[in-house]
VOPAGU-2260 file (C-alpha; in pm, 1 decimal, decimal comma):
REM VOPAGU-2260
SITE   aa  ch    i         X         Y         Z
SITE  MET   A    0    2445,9    1434,9   15746,5
SITE  MET   A    1    2399,5    1808,2   15885,5
SITE  ARG   A    2    2726,7    2020,2   15894,8
SITE  HIS   A    3    2723,0    2247,7   16151,9
SITE  ASN   A    4    2939,9    2575,4   16120,6
SITE  SER   A    5    3169,4    2692,9   16432,5
SITE  GLY   A    6    3416,5    2986,2   16470,2
SITE  VAL   A    7    3729,2    2692,3   16452,9
SITE  GLY   A    8    3575,3    2515,4   16150,3
SITE  THR   A    9    3349,3    2251,5   16059,1
SITE  VAL   A   10    3200,6    1993,7   16249,9
SITE  LEU   A   11    3052,2    1726,4   16044,6
SITE  THR   A   12    2809,0    1503,3   16286,4
SITE  GLU   A   13    2596,2    1223,3   16198,6
SITE  LEU   A   14    2276,9    1131,9   16280,4
SITE  SER   A   15    2212,6     786,6   16330,7
SITE  ALA   A   16    1995,1     616,5   16155,6
SITE  ALA   A   17    1845,3     460,9   16503,3
SITE  ARG   A   18    1733,2     818,7   16604,7
SITE  ASN   A   19    1590,7     918,7   16302,1
SITE  ASN   A   20    1417,4     638,8   16254,7
SITE  VAL   A   21    1200,8     465,8   16444,6
SITE  LEU   A   22    1106,9     134,3   16445,9
SITE  HIS   A   23     790,7       0,5   16583,1
SITE  VAL   A   24     776,8    -448,3   16645,3
SITE  ASN   A   25     456,7    -541,9   16711,0
SITE  HIS   A   26     514,6    -899,8   16900,0
SITE  VAL   A   27     151,6   -1070,9   16816,9
SITE  GLN   A   28      62,3   -1381,9   17046,4
SITE  HIS   A   29    -278,4   -1616,5   16964,4
SITE  ILE   A   30    -375,8   -1629,4   17300,2
SITE  MET   A   31    -693,3   -1873,1   17281,7
SITE  LYS   A   32   -1066,2   -1708,7   17416,6
SITE  THR   A   33   -1340,1   -1907,2   17590,9
SITE  ASN   A   34   -1684,0   -1771,2   17621,6
SITE  ILE   A   35   -1799,4   -1876,4   18013,1
SITE  THR   A   36   -2172,1   -1848,7   18105,5
SITE  LEU   A   37   -2222,4   -1695,6   18434,5
SITE  ARG   A   38   -2533,1   -1731,3   18709,3
SITE  ILE   A   39   -2484,9   -1373,1   18928,5
SITE  ASP   A   40   -2789,4   -1236,7   19100,3
SITE  ALA   A   41   -2923,9    -938,1   18931,8
SITE  ASP   A   42   -2893,3    -711,1   19201,9
SITE  ILE   A   43   -2487,8    -794,6   19141,6
SITE  LEU   A   44   -2498,0    -740,9   18808,8
SITE  ARG   A   45   -2658,4    -467,5   18822,8
SITE  GLU   A   46   -2393,9    -321,1   19020,4
SITE  ALA   A   47   -2119,1    -478,1   18843,2
SITE  ARG   A   48   -2302,6    -266,2   18518,1
SITE  ILE   A   49   -2251,6      71,3   18671,8
SITE  LEU   A   50   -1865,8     -52,7   18844,1
SITE  ALA   A   51   -1826,5    -116,3   18494,5
SITE  ALA   A   52   -1952,0     230,4   18297,5
SITE  GLU   A   53   -1781,8     410,3   18563,4
SITE  GLU   A   54   -1463,6     241,6   18451,7
SITE  GLY   A   55   -1528,7     266,3   18096,5
SITE  ARG   A   56   -1460,1     -57,9   18040,3
SITE  SER   A   57   -1698,5    -367,8   17983,2
SITE  ILE   A   58   -1799,0    -658,7   18264,0
SITE  THR   A   59   -1631,0    -890,4   18112,8
SITE  ALA   A   60   -1320,4    -668,8   18121,3
SITE  LEU   A   61   -1351,3    -642,8   18459,9
SITE  LEU   A   62   -1388,7    -999,6   18562,5
SITE  THR   A   63   -1143,0   -1133,9   18314,7
SITE  ASP   A   64    -851,1    -875,3   18494,4
SITE  ARG   A   65    -969,1    -973,6   18821,0
SITE  LEU   A   66    -920,4   -1366,2   18757,4
SITE  GLU   A   67    -630,3   -1297,9   18606,4
SITE  ALA   A   68    -510,9   -1093,1   18939,2
SITE  ILE   A   69    -642,6   -1376,4   19088,4
SITE  VAL   A   70    -435,4   -1716,9   18918,3
SITE  ARG   A   71    -136,8   -1451,5   18908,7
SITE  GLU   A   72    -109,8   -1448,2   19293,1
SITE  ARG   A   73    -221,7   -1758,3   19376,0
SITE  LYS   A   74      83,1   -1869,5   19097,6
SITE  ALA   A   75     318,0   -1642,0   19277,1
SITE  PHE   A   76     206,9   -1827,7   19647,7
SITE  ASP   A   77     231,2   -2120,2   19498,0
SITE  ARG   A   78     593,4   -2051,6   19407,9
SITE  ALA   A   79     703,8   -1892,7   19768,1
SITE  ARG   A   80     526,8   -2172,0   19945,1
SITE  GLY   A   81     728,7   -2435,5   19733,2
SITE  ARG   A   82    1023,5   -2221,5   19803,5
SITE  ALA   A   83     966,2   -2197,9   20223,1
SITE  LEU   A   84     861,8   -2589,9   20180,9
SITE  SER   A   85    1241,3   -2671,3   20060,9
SITE  ARG   A   86    1377,3   -2467,9   20283,7
SITE  LEU   A   87    1205,6   -2610,4   20543,8
SITE  ARG   A   88    1342,1   -2981,1   20425,1
SITE  GLU   A   89    1744,1   -2856,4   20407,7
SITE  GLY   A   90    1717,4   -2758,9   20751,7
SITE  LEU   A   91    1907,4   -2471,9   20901,6
SITE  ASP   A   92    2314,8   -2546,0   20979,9
SITE  LEU   A   93    2285,0   -2379,2   21337,8
SITE  GLN   A   94    2669,6   -2504,2   21386,4
SITE  TRP   A   95    2556,1   -2612,3   21705,9
SITE  THR   A   96    2695,8   -2926,7   21885,1
SITE  PRO   A   97    2548,8   -3095,1   22186,6
SITE  PRO   A   98    2769,3   -3102,1   22482,2
SITE  LYS   A   99    2942,9   -3420,8   22588,5
SITE  SER   A  100    2759,5   -3453,0   22888,1
SITE  ARG   A  101    2551,6   -3307,1   23144,6
SITE  ASP   A  102    2832,9   -3150,5   23374,6
SITE  ASP   A  103    2897,8   -2950,6   23043,5
SITE  LEU   A  104    2615,9   -2849,9   22994,8
SITE  HIS   A  105    2566,0   -2660,9   23334,0
SITE  GLU   A  106    2937,8   -2566,0   23340,9
SITE  ARG   A  107    2921,8   -2218,0   23514,3
């Protein structure tokens, strides 16, 4: 509890524990990782090493990020495609009724 003295009187304020104490919770998710072997051209590998070094990362980190992005993009595309196909199957209600006769169609 903190006391603040003012000209009108003493004002008591309480600082909440949430403001004074910060609780950090780390969610631990166990992700199984698997090693893979790649066969890659030596010149491409050399360039990949340079790119990784310039970014301060490993080749593994670069490839992992890119593969994860490819998978995310593909999943998003598949979901969007599914929604679009669903809308096509349902069709759109244009609230159009065909004319009863040919004469009604060409009526002016």
